[in-house]
C-alpha positions, 0 to 999 in steps of 0.5 A: 511512446515509452518515456525514460524511467527517471522522467516517469518516476520524477513526474509521479512524485513519491510513491506511497500506499495508504490503507485504513481499518478499525481506527488504524491508518498505515502509510508505506513507501514502495516495497513496504517501507513503513512511513507512518502508523496512526491509531485512534483511541478506538483502535486501542480498545480492541486489545493488543492481539487484534491491534497487532493483526490489524496493523499488519493486515493494513500495512500489507494492503498499503504495500500492495497499493504502493507496489501496484503503482510502482509496477504501473510506472515501470510499465509506463516507462519500459513498456511490456518489460516494466512489470518483469523489472518491478517483479525482479525488484521485489515489488510484487503484491497480492491482487486480492488485497486490492479487490475490495477497497474497504478503507473505512473505519468499522468501529461503529460496528462494534458498539 
């Protein structure tokens, strides 16, 4: 039985995606709206170009998680057409970003 969109999204609460890598943690809302970026002192030691690349890549992964959750909720509320609705709203994601969920701090590998 399909539940209404309002009911499903209200029960779900805020939809956020979070991802971490190399001392960078990014939290986004649906569609990739940035909510927070946290950097450890170790993240700063890699230099600006690497840090910028890490923030962008981590934000992309967090966005994929949030958008995947939104698609799931639309499917729950609207059945089979829910995914099409979510895609029409621009809530797409690259599934490859979710294949290896390696959210961990890899600083220890760099000495």
